[in-house]
C-alpha positions in Angstrom: 44.4 28.9 -42.5 41.7 27.2 -44.7 41.7 26.5 -48.2 43.9 27.9 -50.4 42.8 31.4 -52.4 44.4 33.4 -55.0 44.9 36.6 -52.9 48.5 39.1 -53.1 49.2 40.8 -49.6 47.8 44.5 -49.5 47.7 45.2 -45.9 50.5 46.1 -45.1 50.9 48.5 -42.0 51.2 52.0 -42.9 53.6 51.9 -39.8 56.2 50.2 -41.5 59.7 52.2 -41.8 61.2 50.2 -44.9 60.7 53.0 -48.0 60.2 50.4 -50.0 57.3 48.5 -47.5 55.9 51.4 -48.0 56.2 51.2 -52.0 54.4 47.7 -51.9 51.7 48.5 -49.2 49.3 48.7 -52.0 50.4 46.4 -54.9 53.1 44.5 -52.8 52.9 40.6 -53.7 54.7 38.3 -50.7 57.1 35.5 -51.2 58.1 32.7 -49.1 60.5 31.3 -51.2 63.8 33.2 -50.3 66.4 31.2 -48.9 67.0 34.0 -46.0 63.5 33.9 -44.7 60.5 35.2 -45.3 60.9 38.2 -47.5 58.5 40.7 -49.8 58.6 41.9 -53.7 58.8 45.4 -54.1 57.5 47.2 -56.6 60.9 47.2 -58.6 61.3 43.4 -58.4 63.3 43.1 -55.6 63.5 41.1 -52.4 62.9 43.1 -49.6 64.0 41.9 -45.8 61.9 42.1 -43.2 62.0 43.1 -39.6 60.7 40.4 -36.7 58.0 43.8 -36.2 57.1 43.8 -39.8 56.4 40.1 -39.8 54.3 40.1 -36.7 52.1 43.0 -38.4 52.0 40.5 -41.6 50.8 38.0 -39.6 48.2 39.1 -37.7 47.0 41.0 -41.0 46.5 38.0 -42.5 44.5 36.4 -39.5 42.1 39.3 -39.2 41.7 40.0 -42.9 41.1 36.0 -42.6 38.4 36.0 -39.7 37.1 39.3 -40.3 36.2 39.1 -43.7 37.2 35.9 -45.6 40.4 37.3 -47.5 42.9 34.8 -47.4 46.2 37.2 -47.5 48.7 34.3 -47.2 48.5 31.3 -49.2 49.1 28.4 -46.8 52.3 27.4 -47.3 53.3 31.4 -46.8 51.4 31.5 -43.5 53.0 28.4 -42.0 56.4 29.6 -43.2 55.8 32.7 -41.4 54.4 31.7 -38.8 57.8 28.9 -37.8 59.8 32.3 -38.2 58.3 34.4 -35.8 58.3 31.3 -33.4 62.3 30.8 -33.9 62.7 34.5 -33.2 60.8 34.1 -30.3 57.6 36.5 -31.0 54.6 36.4 -28.8 52.5 36.7 -31.9 53.0 33.1 -33.0 51.1 31.6 -30.4 48.0 32.8 -29.2 46.1 33.1 -26.2 42.8 30.8 -25.6 40.8 34.3 -25.3 42.6 35.6 -28.8 41.6 32.2 -30.7 38.5 32.5 -29.2 37.8 36.3 -30.5 38.7 35.4 -33.9 37.0 32.4 -34.3 33.8 34.5 -32.7 34.2 37.2 -35.7 34.5 34.3 -38.4 31.1 32.8 -37.1 29.1 35.9 -37.5 30.4 36.8 -40.6 29.4 33.4 -41.9 25.9 34.2 -39.9 26.6 31.3 -37.2 27.2 33.7 -34.1 29.2 31.6 -31.6 28.5 33.9 -28.4 25.7 37.0 -27.6 26.7 40.4 -28.0 27.0 41.1 -24.5 29.8 37.9 -24.8 31.6 39.2 -27.6 31.9 42.7 -26.4 32.8 41.9 -23.0 35.4 39.9 -24.4 37.2 42.6 -27.1 36.8 45.1 -24.1 39.0 42.2 -22.2 41.6 41.8 -25.0 42.0 45.9 -25.7 42.4 46.3 -22.0 45.7 43.6 -22.1 46.8 45.8 -25.3 46.2 42.4 -27.3 46.6 43.5 -31.2 44.1 40.8 -32.3 41.0 43.1 -31.4 42.4 46.4 -32.3 44.8 47.6 -35.4 46.2 50.8 -34.7 48.1 50.7 -37.9 46.7 51.6 -41.3 45.7 49.1 -43.9 44.4 49.1 -47.5 42.5 46.0 -49.5 43.3 45.8 -53.1 40.0 44.3 -54.0 38.1 47.4 -52.5 40.8 50.4 -52.0 39.6 51.0 -48.3 42.0 52.0 -45.9 41.3 51.5 -42.5 42.5 52.0 -39.4 41.3 52.0 -35.6 41.8 55.3 -33.9 42.7 55.6 -29.6 41.1 57.5 -27.3 42.8 61.1 -26.3 43.0 60.6 -22.4 44.8 63.7 -21.9 43.2 66.0 -23.6 39.9 64.6 -22.4 40.7 65.3 -19.0 41.8 69.1 -20.4 38.4 69.6 -21.2 37.0 69.5 -17.0 40.1 72.3 -15.9 37.4 75.2 -16.7 34.8 73.5 -14.7 37.6 72.6 -12.3 38.5 75.8 -11.3 34.8 77.1 -11.4 34.1 74.2 -9.0 37.2 74.9 -6.5 36.4 79.1 -6.6 32.8 78.1 -5.5 33.6 75.8 -2.8 36.1 77.7 -1.5 34.1 81.5 -1.7 30.8 78.6 -0.3 33.3 77.9 2.6 34.4 80.9 3.4 31.6 82.9 2.9 28.9 80.8 4.8 31.2 78.6 7.0 33.2 81.2 9.3 34.9 78.3 11.7 36.2 77.3 8.2 38.7 80.6 7.7 40.9 79.5 9.9 41.3 75.9 8.1 44.4 75.8 6.1 43.1 75.7 2.0 44.6 72.4 1.4 42.5 70.6 4.2 39.4 72.5 3.3 39.9 71.4 -0.6 40.6 67.8 0.5 37.6 67.7 2.7 35.5 69.4 -0.3 37.1 67.0 -2.3 33.4 64.8 -3.4 31.4 68.0 -4.0 33.9 69.6 -6.2 33.9 66.3 -8.3 30.5 66.1 -8.4 30.2 69.2 -9.7 33.0 69.6 -12.0 31.6 66.7 -13.7 28.0 67.5 -13.6 29.3 71.1 -15.4 31.4 69.3 -17.7 29.2 66.5 -18.8 26.0 68.4 -18.3 26.3 71.9 -19.0 29.5 72.7 -21.4 29.6 69.3 -23.0 27.5 66.3 -23.4 29.2 62.7 -23.1 32.8 64.2 -24.8 34.9 62.2 -26.4 38.2 62.6 -28.3 39.7 60.3 -30.8 43.3 60.6 -32.3 45.2 58.3 -34.9 46.6 58.3 -38.3 44.9 59.2 -41.8 44.6 55.0 -43.5 45.7 56.9 -46.1 48.6 59.3 -45.5 49.2 58.8 -41.7 49.2 62.5 -40.9 47.8 62.4 -37.1 44.0 63.4 -36.7 41.5 64.4 -34.2 38.0 63.8 -33.7 35.2 65.5 -31.2 32.0 63.8 -30.2 29.8 65.2 -28.4 28.0 68.9 -28.1 29.6 71.8 -27.1 27.2 74.5 -25.1 24.0 72.9 -26.7 25.5 73.2 -30.3 24.7 69.4 -31.5 28.3 67.7 -32.6 28.6 63.8 -33.8 27.0 61.3 -32.1 27.2 57.8 -33.2 29.7 58.4 -36.1 31.0 61.1 -37.6 32.7 62.3 -41.0 36.2 64.6 -41.4 38.4 65.1 -44.1 42.0 65.0 -43.8 43.8 68.1 -43.0 46.9 66.6 -45.3 45.4 64.7 -48.0 41.7 66.2 -48.1 40.6 62.2 -47.9 37.0 61.7 -46.3 37.4 59.8 -43.3 34.4 57.8 -41.5 34.7 57.3 -37.8 32.1 55.3 -35.6 32.4 55.7 -31.9 31.6 53.1 -30.3 34.6 51.3 -32.1 36.7 54.3 -33.3 37.1 52.3 -36.3 38.2 54.8 -39.6 37.5 53.9 -43.0 38.1 55.6 -46.7 35.3 55.4 -49.1 35.9 52.8 -51.6 38.1 53.8 -54.5 36.2 53.5 -57.7 
């Protein structure tokens, strides 16, 4: 992990279910001295045992923080012990793939002002890792840093609700095709309606996409994810609606639950809170 630095563990996942883990999310200190394995010291001074999933999250958070921003969340000894425990427990996260290692190295090189690959190559690599579900390229659980007070998380595209946006145009397209063929092509009146729809599927599909993406909405995108502060599920819509301009490259919304201002980037779906003063 490189030279040892004096940092404390503050990037714990808000998705952890252990109540004491939530208590140390902002102020917890990691310890690897426990004979029972890698543990944390809670706000009450007691050691907190961790599940394999919780250890995996800390392990990945430590790597992401080190490569992304140079923050070392764990000492070398703590990191090595955590990695060794994960290997003994059969965790896949203890052994990164070649592409995952390359991705983290590229992020670190870029942060130092020494890009190791072109933007196109980096975007392609990141997209590939995201498609594989690699936790290195994305972080769906909220993380907070004590030194800045900034909490961040990565939203995901809500594909189901995006499909729902196409339903009105689909119904109109089906009605237009059915009515048009019935009136303009008398020979089609005796056809089974299902066969008629199958024949017209390409036209219906193109018409549905055009009406939805160019007339009703413009470049629609719906993203969803937890608030980095309170974990409340939020949704954000990017694009225009019936000519009314909406968020394009980024959006700022207030969490309905805790009222924290959230900033969302469309290209990465990365969400962050303002720095704490």
